[in-house]
CHARMM internal coordinates of N, CA and C (Angstrom, degrees):
IC EDIT
DIST 1 N 1 CA 1.3513
DIST 1 CA 1 C 1.5556
ANGL 1 N 1 CA 1 C 109.86
DIST 1 C 2 N 1.2813
ANGL 1 CA 1 C 2 N 117.12
DIHE 1 N 1 CA 1 C 2 N -54.54
DIST 2 N 2 CA 1.5337
ANGL 1 C 2 N 2 CA 119.36
DIHE 1 CA 1 C 2 N 2 CA 175.35
DIST 2 CA 2 C 1.5445
ANGL 2 N 2 CA 2 C 107.25
DIHE 1 C 2 N 2 CA 2 C -107.94
DIST 2 C 3 N 1.3245
ANGL 2 CA 2 C 3 N 115.12
DIHE 2 N 2 CA 2 C 3 N 153.37
DIST 3 N 3 CA 1.4777
ANGL 2 C 3 N 3 CA 118.46
DIHE 2 CA 2 C 3 N 3 CA 179.77
DIST 3 CA 3 C 1.5524
ANGL 3 N 3 CA 3 C 108.93
DIHE 2 C 3 N 3 CA 3 C -61.77
DIST 3 C 4 N 1.3566
ANGL 3 CA 3 C 4 N 111.13
DIHE 3 N 3 CA 3 C 4 N 152.78
DIST 4 N 4 CA 1.4632
ANGL 3 C 4 N 4 CA 118.74
DIHE 3 CA 3 C 4 N 4 CA 177.83
DIST 4 CA 4 C 1.4521
ANGL 4 N 4 CA 4 C 115.47
DIHE 3 C 4 N 4 CA 4 C -50.94
DIST 4 C 5 N 1.3934
ANGL 4 CA 4 C 5 N 121.60
DIHE 4 N 4 CA 4 C 5 N -50.52
DIST 5 N 5 CA 1.3863
ANGL 4 C 5 N 5 CA 122.41
DIHE 4 CA 4 C 5 N 5 CA -178.47
DIST 5 CA 5 C 1.5569
ANGL 5 N 5 CA 5 C 113.19
DIHE 4 C 5 N 5 CA 5 C -56.20
DIST 5 C 6 N 1.3457
ANGL 5 CA 5 C 6 N 118.51
DIHE 5 N 5 CA 5 C 6 N -37.71
DIST 6 N 6 CA 1.4291
ANGL 5 C 6 N 6 CA 124.33
DIHE 5 CA 5 C 6 N 6 CA 176.20
DIST 6 CA 6 C 1.4837
ANGL 6 N 6 CA 6 C 110.79
DIHE 5 C 6 N 6 CA 6 C -62.33
DIST 6 C 7 N 1.3299
ANGL 6 CA 6 C 7 N 118.03
DIHE 6 N 6 CA 6 C 7 N -47.58
DIST 7 N 7 CA 1.4284
ANGL 6 C 7 N 7 CA 121.88
DIHE 6 CA 6 C 7 N 7 CA -179.12
DIST 7 CA 7 C 1.5529
ANGL 7 N 7 CA 7 C 110.29
DIHE 6 C 7 N 7 CA 7 C -63.89
DIST 7 C 8 N 1.3100
ANGL 7 CA 7 C 8 N 117.59
DIHE 7 N 7 CA 7 C 8 N -41.77
DIST 8 N 8 CA 1.4872
ANGL 7 C 8 N 8 CA 119.27
DIHE 7 CA 7 C 8 N 8 CA -177.11
DIST 8 CA 8 C 1.5076
ANGL 8 N 8 CA 8 C 107.94
DIHE 7 C 8 N 8 CA 8 C -72.15
DIST 8 C 9 N 1.3288
ANGL 8 CA 8 C 9 N 119.20
DIHE 8 N 8 CA 8 C 9 N -37.76
DIST 9 N 9 CA 1.4796
ANGL 8 C 9 N 9 CA 122.40
DIHE 8 CA 8 C 9 N 9 CA 179.78
DIST 9 CA 9 C 1.5835
ANGL 9 N 9 CA 9 C 107.97
DIHE 8 C 9 N 9 CA 9 C -62.49
DIST 9 C 10 N 1.3672
ANGL 9 CA 9 C 10 N 116.20
DIHE 9 N 9 CA 9 C 10 N -46.14
DIST 10 N 10 CA 1.4311
ANGL 9 C 10 N 10 CA 118.62
DIHE 9 CA 9 C 10 N 10 CA -176.59
DIST 10 CA 10 C 1.5147
ANGL 10 N 10 CA 10 C 109.13
DIHE 9 C 10 N 10 CA 10 C -66.94
DIST 10 C 11 N 1.3230
ANGL 10 CA 10 C 11 N 117.87
DIHE 10 N 10 CA 10 C 11 N -37.48
DIST 11 N 11 CA 1.4719
ANGL 10 C 11 N 11 CA 122.32
DIHE 10 CA 10 C 11 N 11 CA 179.17
DIST 11 CA 11 C 1.5868
ANGL 11 N 11 CA 11 C 107.96
DIHE 10 C 11 N 11 CA 11 C -64.06
DIST 11 C 12 N 1.2607
ANGL 11 CA 11 C 12 N 117.94
DIHE 11 N 11 CA 11 C 12 N -42.65
DIST 12 N 12 CA 1.4412
ANGL 11 C 12 N 12 CA 122.96
DIHE 11 CA 11 C 12 N 12 CA 176.63
DIST 12 CA 12 C 1.5079
ANGL 12 N 12 CA 12 C 113.44
DIHE 11 C 12 N 12 CA 12 C -58.61
DIST 12 C 13 N 1.3057
ANGL 12 CA 12 C 13 N 115.09
DIHE 12 N 12 CA 12 C 13 N -49.17
DIST 13 N 13 CA 1.5020
ANGL 12 C 13 N 13 CA 121.88
DIHE 12 CA 12 C 13 N 13 CA -179.90
DIST 13 CA 13 C 1.4906
ANGL 13 N 13 CA 13 C 109.28
DIHE 12 C 13 N 13 CA 13 C -64.77
DIST 13 C 14 N 1.3405
ANGL 13 CA 13 C 14 N 117.60
DIHE 13 N 13 CA 13 C 14 N -44.10
DIST 14 N 14 CA 1.4751
ANGL 13 C 14 N 14 CA 120.53
DIHE 13 CA 13 C 14 N 14 CA 178.83
DIST 14 CA 14 C 1.5328
ANGL 14 N 14 CA 14 C 111.53
DIHE 13 C 14 N 14 CA 14 C -60.67
DIST 14 C 15 N 1.3612
ANGL 14 CA 14 C 15 N 115.84
DIHE 14 N 14 CA 14 C 15 N -43.38
DIST 15 N 15 CA 1.4729
ANGL 14 C 15 N 15 CA 119.30
DIHE 14 CA 14 C 15 N 15 CA 179.56
DIST 15 CA 15 C 1.5178
ANGL 15 N 15 CA 15 C 109.39
DIHE 14 C 15 N 15 CA 15 C -63.15
DIST 15 C 16 N 1.3259
ANGL 15 CA 15 C 16 N 115.33
DIHE 15 N 15 CA 15 C 16 N -45.35
DIST 16 N 16 CA 1.4864
ANGL 15 C 16 N 16 CA 119.20
DIHE 15 CA 15 C 16 N 16 CA -176.76
DIST 16 CA 16 C 1.5701
ANGL 16 N 16 CA 16 C 108.51
DIHE 15 C 16 N 16 CA 16 C -61.89
DIST 16 C 17 N 1.2711
ANGL 16 CA 16 C 17 N 119.46
DIHE 16 N 16 CA 16 C 17 N -46.76
DIST 17 N 17 CA 1.4477
ANGL 16 C 17 N 17 CA 123.10
DIHE 16 CA 16 C 17 N 17 CA 179.82
DIST 17 CA 17 C 1.4893
ANGL 17 N 17 CA 17 C 112.53
DIHE 16 C 17 N 17 CA 17 C -61.92
DIST 17 C 18 N 1.3901
ANGL 17 CA 17 C 18 N 115.58
DIHE 17 N 17 CA 17 C 18 N -45.62
DIST 18 N 18 CA 1.4674
ANGL 17 C 18 N 18 CA 121.39
DIHE 17 CA 17 C 18 N 18 CA 175.50
DIST 18 CA 18 C 1.5783
ANGL 18 N 18 CA 18 C 110.73
DIHE 17 C 18 N 18 CA 18 C -58.16
DIST 18 C 19 N 1.2918
ANGL 18 CA 18 C 19 N 115.73
DIHE 18 N 18 CA 18 C 19 N -47.33
DIST 19 N 19 CA 1.4849
ANGL 18 C 19 N 19 CA 119.03
DIHE 18 CA 18 C 19 N 19 CA 178.07
DIST 19 CA 19 C 1.4962
ANGL 19 N 19 CA 19 C 113.34
DIHE 18 C 19 N 19 CA 19 C -60.34
DIST 19 C 20 N 1.3276
ANGL 19 CA 19 C 20 N 113.96
DIHE 19 N 19 CA 19 C 20 N -43.69
DIST 20 N 20 CA 1.5067
ANGL 19 C 20 N 20 CA 117.61
DIHE 19 CA 19 C 20 N 20 CA 178.31
DIST 20 CA 20 C 1.5854
ANGL 20 N 20 CA 20 C 112.11
DIHE 19 C 20 N 20 CA 20 C -62.86
DIST 20 C 21 N 1.2685
ANGL 20 CA 20 C 21 N 114.57
DIHE 20 N 20 CA 20 C 21 N -39.13
DIST 21 N 21 CA 1.4921
ANGL 20 C 21 N 21 CA 118.07
DIHE 20 CA 20 C 21 N 21 CA 178.10
DIST 21 CA 21 C 1.5009
ANGL 21 N 21 CA 21 C 111.28
DIHE 20 C 21 N 21 CA 21 C -66.78
DIST 21 C 22 N 1.3436
ANGL 21 CA 21 C 22 N 118.41
DIHE 21 N 21 CA 21 C 22 N -44.90
DIST 22 N 22 CA 1.4750
ANGL 21 C 22 N 22 CA 122.39
DIHE 21 CA 21 C 22 N 22 CA 175.36
DIST 22 CA 22 C 1.5154
ANGL 22 N 22 CA 22 C 111.35
DIHE 21 C 22 N 22 CA 22 C -60.58
DIST 22 C 23 N 1.2984
ANGL 22 CA 22 C 23 N 119.35
DIHE 22 N 22 CA 22 C 23 N -42.97
DIST 23 N 23 CA 1.4313
ANGL 22 C 23 N 23 CA 123.42
DIHE 22 CA 22 C 23 N 23 CA -178.32
DIST 23 CA 23 C 1.5673
ANGL 23 N 23 CA 23 C 108.35
DIHE 22 C 23 N 23 CA 23 C -64.23
DIST 23 C 24 N 1.3458
ANGL 23 CA 23 C 24 N 114.87
DIHE 23 N 23 CA 23 C 24 N -46.15
DIST 24 N 24 CA 1.4892
ANGL 23 C 24 N 24 CA 116.71
DIHE 23 CA 23 C 24 N 24 CA 178.38
DIST 24 CA 24 C 1.4661
ANGL 24 N 24 CA 24 C 114.26
DIHE 23 C 24 N 24 CA 24 C -61.94
DIST 24 C 25 N 1.3247
ANGL 24 CA 24 C 25 N 117.71
DIHE 24 N 24 CA 24 C 25 N -40.02
DIST 25 N 25 CA 1.4329
ANGL 24 C 25 N 25 CA 122.50
DIHE 24 CA 24 C 25 N 25 CA 176.76
DIST 25 CA 25 C 1.5019
ANGL 25 N 25 CA 25 C 110.79
DIHE 24 C 25 N 25 CA 25 C -61.87
DIST 25 C 26 N 1.3061
ANGL 25 CA 25 C 26 N 119.49
DIHE 25 N 25 CA 25 C 26 N -47.74
DIST 26 N 26 CA 1.4647
ANGL 25 C 26 N 26 CA 121.25
DIHE 25 CA 25 C 26 N 26 CA -178.17
DIST 26 CA 26 C 1.5158
ANGL 26 N 26 CA 26 C 109.23
DIHE 25 C 26 N 26 CA 26 C -65.77
DIST 26 C 27 N 1.2807
ANGL 26 CA 26 C 27 N 118.64
DIHE 26 N 26 CA 26 C 27 N -41.12
DIST 27 N 27 CA 1.4868
ANGL 26 C 27 N 27 CA 120.50
DIHE 26 CA 26 C 27 N 27 CA -178.15
DIST 27 CA 27 C 1.4986
ANGL 27 N 27 CA 27 C 108.20
DIHE 26 C 27 N 27 CA 27 C -64.71
DIST 27 C 28 N 1.2844
ANGL 27 CA 27 C 28 N 119.06
DIHE 27 N 27 CA 27 C 28 N -41.11
DIST 28 N 28 CA 1.5142
ANGL 27 C 28 N 28 CA 121.16
DIHE 27 CA 27 C 28 N 28 CA 179.60
DIST 28 CA 28 C 1.5042
ANGL 28 N 28 CA 28 C 111.07
DIHE 27 C 28 N 28 CA 28 C -64.50
DIST 28 C 29 N 1.3710
ANGL 28 CA 28 C 29 N 117.99
DIHE 28 N 28 CA 28 C 29 N -38.89
DIST 29 N 29 CA 1.4363
ANGL 28 C 29 N 29 CA 121.64
DIHE 28 CA 28 C 29 N 29 CA 173.88
DIST 29 CA 29 C 1.4754
ANGL 29 N 29 CA 29 C 112.31
DIHE 28 C 29 N 29 CA 29 C -60.00
DIST 29 C 30 N 1.3598
ANGL 29 CA 29 C 30 N 117.19
DIHE 29 N 29 CA 29 C 30 N -47.05
DIST 30 N 30 CA 1.4203
ANGL 29 C 30 N 30 CA 121.40
DIHE 29 CA 29 C 30 N 30 CA -178.36
DIST 30 CA 30 C 1.5375
ANGL 30 N 30 CA 30 C 109.55
DIHE 29 C 30 N 30 CA 30 C -65.12
DIST 30 C 31 N 1.2537
ANGL 30 CA 30 C 31 N 115.92
DIHE 30 N 30 CA 30 C 31 N -42.28
DIST 31 N 31 CA 1.4708
ANGL 30 C 31 N 31 CA 122.08
DIHE 30 CA 30 C 31 N 31 CA -179.15
DIST 31 CA 31 C 1.5447
ANGL 31 N 31 CA 31 C 111.11
DIHE 30 C 31 N 31 CA 31 C -64.16
DIST 31 C 32 N 1.3171
ANGL 31 CA 31 C 32 N 118.48
DIHE 31 N 31 CA 31 C 32 N -41.13
DIST 32 N 32 CA 1.4400
ANGL 31 C 32 N 32 CA 122.88
DIHE 31 CA 31 C 32 N 32 CA 175.95
DIST 32 CA 32 C 1.5421
ANGL 32 N 32 CA 32 C 109.22
DIHE 31 C 32 N 32 CA 32 C -63.41
DIST 32 C 33 N 1.3192
ANGL 32 CA 32 C 33 N 117.40
DIHE 32 N 32 CA 32 C 33 N -43.59
DIST 33 N 33 CA 1.4387
ANGL 32 C 33 N 33 CA 121.40
DIHE 32 CA 32 C 33 N 33 CA -177.34
DIST 33 CA 33 C 1.5853
ANGL 33 N 33 CA 33 C 108.85
DIHE 32 C 33 N 33 CA 33 C -61.89
DIST 33 C 34 N 1.3081
ANGL 33 CA 33 C 34 N 114.77
DIHE 33 N 33 CA 33 C 34 N -44.36
DIST 34 N 34 CA 1.4979
ANGL 33 C 34 N 34 CA 119.79
DIHE 33 CA 33 C 34 N 34 CA -175.26
DIST 34 CA 34 C 1.4883
ANGL 34 N 34 CA 34 C 107.42
DIHE 33 C 34 N 34 CA 34 C -68.60
DIST 34 C 35 N 1.3760
ANGL 34 CA 34 C 35 N 120.13
DIHE 34 N 34 CA 34 C 35 N -39.62
DIST 35 N 35 CA 1.4520
ANGL 34 C 35 N 35 CA 121.10
DIHE 34 CA 34 C 35 N 35 CA -178.17
DIST 35 CA 35 C 1.5309
ANGL 35 N 35 CA 35 C 108.43
DIHE 34 C 35 N 35 CA 35 C -69.61
DIST 35 C 36 N 1.3369
ANGL 35 CA 35 C 36 N 121.24
DIHE 35 N 35 CA 35 C 36 N -40.87
DIST 36 N 36 CA 1.4353
ANGL 35 C 36 N 36 CA 121.37
DIHE 35 CA 35 C 36 N 36 CA -177.97
DIST 36 CA 36 C 1.4930
ANGL 36 N 36 CA 36 C 112.47
DIHE 35 C 36 N 36 CA 36 C -69.23
DIST 36 C 37 N 1.3073
ANGL 36 CA 36 C 37 N 118.00
DIHE 36 N 36 CA 36 C 37 N -43.96
DIST 37 N 37 CA 1.4642
ANGL 36 C 37 N 37 CA 121.39
DIHE 36 CA 36 C 37 N 37 CA 179.81
DIST 37 CA 37 C 1.5217
ANGL 37 N 37 CA 37 C 110.15
DIHE 36 C 37 N 37 CA 37 C -68.30
DIST 37 C 38 N 1.3341
ANGL 37 CA 37 C 38 N 117.68
DIHE 37 N 37 CA 37 C 38 N -40.90
DIST 38 N 38 CA 1.4773
ANGL 37 C 38 N 38 CA 117.10
DIHE 37 CA 37 C 38 N 38 CA 179.95
DIST 38 CA 38 C 1.5043
ANGL 38 N 38 CA 38 C 111.13
DIHE 37 C 38 N 38 CA 38 C -67.35
DIST 38 C 39 N 1.3272
ANGL 38 CA 38 C 39 N 118.92
DIHE 38 N 38 CA 38 C 39 N -39.83
DIST 39 N 39 CA 1.4661
ANGL 38 C 39 N 39 CA 118.06
DIHE 38 CA 38 C 39 N 39 CA 179.85
DIST 39 CA 39 C 1.5116
ANGL 39 N 39 CA 39 C 110.39
DIHE 38 C 39 N 39 CA 39 C -67.22
DIST 39 C 40 N 1.3113
ANGL 39 CA 39 C 40 N 117.13
DIHE 39 N 39 CA 39 C 40 N -35.27
DIST 40 N 40 CA 1.4498
ANGL 39 C 40 N 40 CA 118.85
DIHE 39 CA 39 C 40 N 40 CA 178.36
DIST 40 CA 40 C 1.5328
ANGL 40 N 40 CA 40 C 111.52
DIHE 39 C 40 N 40 CA 40 C -65.40
DIST 40 C 41 N 1.2964
ANGL 40 CA 40 C 41 N 115.93
DIHE 40 N 40 CA 40 C 41 N -40.72
DIST 41 N 41 CA 1.4568
ANGL 40 C 41 N 41 CA 119.52
DIHE 40 CA 40 C 41 N 41 CA -179.91
DIST 41 CA 41 C 1.5138
ANGL 41 N 41 CA 41 C 113.28
DIHE 40 C 41 N 41 CA 41 C -73.81
DIST 41 C 42 N 1.3508
ANGL 41 CA 41 C 42 N 116.87
DIHE 41 N 41 CA 41 C 42 N -29.19
DIST 42 N 42 CA 1.4828
ANGL 41 C 42 N 42 CA 119.11
DIHE 41 CA 41 C 42 N 42 CA -176.79
DIST 42 CA 42 C 1.4997
ANGL 42 N 42 CA 42 C 112.96
DIHE 41 C 42 N 42 CA 42 C -92.57
DIST 42 C 43 N 1.3481
ANGL 42 CA 42 C 43 N 118.88
DIHE 42 N 42 CA 42 C 43 N -32.71
DIST 43 N 43 CA 1.4303
ANGL 42 C 43 N 43 CA 122.91
DIHE 42 CA 42 C 43 N 43 CA -171.06
DIST 43 CA 43 C 1.5036
ANGL 43 N 43 CA 43 C 112.88
DIHE 42 C 43 N 43 CA 43 C -95.30
DIST 43 C 44 N 1.3491
ANGL 43 CA 43 C 44 N 116.45
DIHE 43 N 43 CA 43 C 44 N -37.14
DIST 44 N 44 CA 1.4779
ANGL 43 C 44 N 44 CA 123.49
DIHE 43 CA 43 C 44 N 44 CA -177.01
DIST 44 CA 44 C 1.5153
ANGL 44 N 44 CA 44 C 111.28
DIHE 43 C 44 N 44 CA 44 C -56.74
DIST 44 C 45 N 1.2723
ANGL 44 CA 44 C 45 N 121.43
DIHE 44 N 44 CA 44 C 45 N -49.57
DIST 45 N 45 CA 1.5080
ANGL 44 C 45 N 45 CA 120.78
DIHE 44 CA 44 C 45 N 45 CA -179.79
DIST 45 CA 45 C 1.5301
ANGL 45 N 45 CA 45 C 111.38
DIHE 44 C 45 N 45 CA 45 C -60.54
DIST 45 C 46 N 1.3355
ANGL 45 CA 45 C 46 N 117.90
DIHE 45 N 45 CA 45 C 46 N -39.02
DIST 46 N 46 CA 1.4729
ANGL 45 C 46 N 46 CA 120.17
DIHE 45 CA 45 C 46 N 46 CA 178.29
DIST 46 CA 46 C 1.5444
ANGL 46 N 46 CA 46 C 108.31
DIHE 45 C 46 N 46 CA 46 C -64.19
DIST 46 C 47 N 1.2977
ANGL 46 CA 46 C 47 N 120.34
DIHE 46 N 46 CA 46 C 47 N -44.01
DIST 47 N 47 CA 1.4945
ANGL 46 C 47 N 47 CA 122.42
DIHE 46 CA 46 C 47 N 47 CA -179.91
DIST 47 CA 47 C 1.4993
ANGL 47 N 47 CA 47 C 109.88
DIHE 46 C 47 N 47 CA 47 C -62.67
DIST 47 C 48 N 1.3061
ANGL 47 CA 47 C 48 N 121.18
DIHE 47 N 47 CA 47 C 48 N -39.44
DIST 48 N 48 CA 1.4008
ANGL 47 C 48 N 48 CA 125.29
DIHE 47 CA 47 C 48 N 48 CA 179.77
DIST 48 CA 48 C 1.5321
ANGL 48 N 48 CA 48 C 111.16
DIHE 47 C 48 N 48 CA 48 C -66.99
DIST 48 C 49 N 1.3362
ANGL 48 CA 48 C 49 N 116.95
DIHE 48 N 48 CA 48 C 49 N -41.66
DIST 49 N 49 CA 1.4616
ANGL 48 C 49 N 49 CA 123.95
DIHE 48 CA 48 C 49 N 49 CA 176.84
DIST 49 CA 49 C 1.5281
ANGL 49 N 49 CA 49 C 110.93
DIHE 48 C 49 N 49 CA 49 C -61.55
DIST 49 C 50 N 1.3764
ANGL 49 CA 49 C 50 N 116.31
DIHE 49 N 49 CA 49 C 50 N -46.28
DIST 50 N 50 CA 1.4399
ANGL 49 C 50 N 50 CA 121.67
DIHE 49 CA 49 C 50 N 50 CA -177.65
DIST 50 CA 50 C 1.5665
ANGL 50 N 50 CA 50 C 108.89
DIHE 49 C 50 N 50 CA 50 C -64.22
DIST 50 C 51 N 1.3312
ANGL 50 CA 50 C 51 N 116.14
DIHE 50 N 50 CA 50 C 51 N -42.78
DIST 51 N 51 CA 1.4437
ANGL 50 C 51 N 51 CA 119.44
DIHE 50 CA 50 C 51 N 51 CA 179.69
DIST 51 CA 51 C 1.5711
ANGL 51 N 51 CA 51 C 110.44
DIHE 50 C 51 N 51 CA 51 C -66.85
DIST 51 C 52 N 1.2570
ANGL 51 CA 51 C 52 N 117.36
DIHE 51 N 51 CA 51 C 52 N -35.78
DIST 52 N 52 CA 1.4688
ANGL 51 C 52 N 52 CA 120.16
DIHE 51 CA 51 C 52 N 52 CA 177.01
DIST 52 CA 52 C 1.5353
ANGL 52 N 52 CA 52 C 111.86
DIHE 51 C 52 N 52 CA 52 C -65.81
DIST 52 C 53 N 1.3772
ANGL 52 CA 52 C 53 N 114.57
DIHE 52 N 52 CA 52 C 53 N -42.66
DIST 53 N 53 CA 1.4611
ANGL 52 C 53 N 53 CA 118.72
DIHE 52 CA 52 C 53 N 53 CA 177.38
DIST 53 CA 53 C 1.5646
ANGL 53 N 53 CA 53 C 109.98
DIHE 52 C 53 N 53 CA 53 C -64.02
DIST 53 C 54 N 1.3091
ANGL 53 CA 53 C 54 N 117.71
DIHE 53 N 53 CA 53 C 54 N -40.96
DIST 54 N 54 CA 1.4822
ANGL 53 C 54 N 54 CA 120.17
DIHE 53 CA 53 C 54 N 54 CA 177.90
DIST 54 CA 54 C 1.4681
ANGL 54 N 54 CA 54 C 110.93
DIHE 53 C 54 N 54 CA 54 C -61.96
DIST 54 C 55 N 1.3573
ANGL 54 CA 54 C 55 N 116.74
DIHE 54 N 54 CA 54 C 55 N -42.48
DIST 55 N 55 CA 1.4762
ANGL 54 C 55 N 55 CA 119.05
DIHE 54 CA 54 C 55 N 55 CA 179.85
DIST 55 CA 55 C 1.5503
ANGL 55 N 55 CA 55 C 111.51
DIHE 54 C 55 N 55 CA 55 C -65.75
DIST 55 C 56 N 1.3381
ANGL 55 CA 55 C 56 N 118.36
DIHE 55 N 55 CA 55 C 56 N -36.36
DIST 56 N 56 CA 1.4747
ANGL 55 C 56 N 56 CA 120.33
DIHE 55 CA 55 C 56 N 56 CA 178.27
DIST 56 CA 56 C 1.5340
ANGL 56 N 56 CA 56 C 109.05
DIHE 55 C 56 N 56 CA 56 C -68.35
DIST 56 C 57 N 1.3129
ANGL 56 CA 56 C 57 N 118.98
DIHE 56 N 56 CA 56 C 57 N -40.76
DIST 57 N 57 CA 1.4571
ANGL 56 C 57 N 57 CA 121.20
DIHE 56 CA 56 C 57 N 57 CA 176.56
DIST 57 CA 57 C 1.5254
ANGL 57 N 57 CA 57 C 111.89
DIHE 56 C 57 N 57 CA 57 C -60.90
DIST 57 C 58 N 1.2869
ANGL 57 CA 57 C 58 N 115.24
DIHE 57 N 57 CA 57 C 58 N -45.00
DIST 58 N 58 CA 1.5506
ANGL 57 C 58 N 58 CA 120.29
DIHE 57 CA 57 C 58 N 58 CA 178.29
DIST 58 CA 58 C 1.4889
ANGL 58 N 58 CA 58 C 108.79
DIHE 57 C 58 N 58 CA 58 C -59.17
DIST 58 C 59 N 1.3540
ANGL 58 CA 58 C 59 N 117.91
DIHE 58 N 58 CA 58 C 59 N -43.50
DIST 59 N 59 CA 1.4816
ANGL 58 C 59 N 59 CA 119.53
DIHE 58 CA 58 C 59 N 59 CA -177.75
DIST 59 CA 59 C 1.5287
ANGL 59 N 59 CA 59 C 109.30
DIHE 58 C 59 N 59 CA 59 C -66.59
DIST 59 C 60 N 1.3604
ANGL 59 CA 59 C 60 N 117.82
DIHE 59 N 59 CA 59 C 60 N -36.85
DIST 60 N 60 CA 1.4996
ANGL 59 C 60 N 60 CA 119.45
DIHE 59 CA 59 C 60 N 60 CA 179.80
DIST 60 CA 60 C 1.5303
ANGL 60 N 60 CA 60 C 108.25
DIHE 59 C 60 N 60 CA 60 C -67.04
DIST 60 C 61 N 1.3301
ANGL 60 CA 60 C 61 N 118.39
DIHE 60 N 60 CA 60 C 61 N -41.73
DIST 61 N 61 CA 1.4411
ANGL 60 C 61 N 61 CA 120.60
DIHE 60 CA 60 C 61 N 61 CA 179.23
DIST 61 CA 61 C 1.5550
ANGL 61 N 61 CA 61 C 111.85
DIHE 60 C 61 N 61 CA 61 C -61.65
DIST 61 C 62 N 1.2943
ANGL 61 CA 61 C 62 N 113.96
DIHE 61 N 61 CA 61 C 62 N -44.11
DIST 62 N 62 CA 1.4947
ANGL 61 C 62 N 62 CA 119.29
DIHE 61 CA 61 C 62 N 62 CA 177.15
DIST 62 CA 62 C 1.4786
ANGL 62 N 62 CA 62 C 109.90
DIHE 61 C 62 N 62 CA 62 C -60.96
DIST 62 C 63 N 1.2843
ANGL 62 CA 62 C 63 N 118.49
DIHE 62 N 62 CA 62 C 63 N -43.02
DIST 63 N 63 CA 1.5011
ANGL 62 C 63 N 63 CA 122.56
DIHE 62 CA 62 C 63 N 63 CA -178.48
DIST 63 CA 63 C 1.4941
ANGL 63 N 63 CA 63 C 110.96
DIHE 62 C 63 N 63 CA 63 C -67.29
DIST 63 C 64 N 1.3593
ANGL 63 CA 63 C 64 N 117.33
DIHE 63 N 63 CA 63 C 64 N -35.45
DIST 64 N 64 CA 1.4551
ANGL 63 C 64 N 64 CA 118.10
DIHE 63 CA 63 C 64 N 64 CA 177.28
DIST 64 CA 64 C 1.5378
ANGL 64 N 64 CA 64 C 111.77
DIHE 63 C 64 N 64 CA 64 C -70.29
DIST 64 C 65 N 1.3362
ANGL 64 CA 64 C 65 N 114.36
DIHE 64 N 64 CA 64 C 65 N -33.77
DIST 65 N 65 CA 1.4974
ANGL 64 C 65 N 65 CA 117.01
DIHE 64 CA 64 C 65 N 65 CA 178.28
DIST 65 CA 65 C 1.5113
ANGL 65 N 65 CA 65 C 111.48
DIHE 64 C 65 N 65 CA 65 C -69.12
DIST 65 C 66 N 1.3347
ANGL 65 CA 65 C 66 N 117.98
DIHE 65 N 65 CA 65 C 66 N -33.29
DIST 66 N 66 CA 1.4130
ANGL 65 C 66 N 66 CA 120.96
DIHE 65 CA 65 C 66 N 66 CA 176.94
DIST 66 CA 66 C 1.5245
ANGL 66 N 66 CA 66 C 111.31
DIHE 65 C 66 N 66 CA 66 C -70.21
DIST 66 C 67 N 1.2784
ANGL 66 CA 66 C 67 N 116.54
DIHE 66 N 66 CA 66 C 67 N -39.61
DIST 67 N 67 CA 1.4951
ANGL 66 C 67 N 67 CA 119.87
DIHE 66 CA 66 C 67 N 67 CA -177.34
DIST 67 CA 67 C 1.5632
ANGL 67 N 67 CA 67 C 111.71
DIHE 66 C 67 N 67 CA 67 C -74.05
DIST 67 C 68 N 1.2839
ANGL 67 CA 67 C 68 N 118.44
DIHE 67 N 67 CA 67 C 68 N -20.21
DIST 68 N 68 CA 1.4875
ANGL 67 C 68 N 68 CA 118.81
DIHE 67 CA 67 C 68 N 68 CA -176.69
DIST 68 CA 68 C 1.4514
ANGL 68 N 68 CA 68 C 108.00
DIHE 67 C 68 N 68 CA 68 C -104.89
END
COOR INIT
IC SEED 1 N 1 CA 1 C
IC BUILD
């Protein structure tokens, strides 16, 4: 129906576009994994430490109220 060069060119373009989409999808997945795991490892300890400090302050305030 179409000449051979047209079919081969269309197949080449289709393969290139499909490959680029797959590459982009995989890179976005890897990037999301790296961002999520890095933020968990970097931010979670800080959040736990802040919460611990707040709990200690609350306990001190409660103890001062009991003593006075």
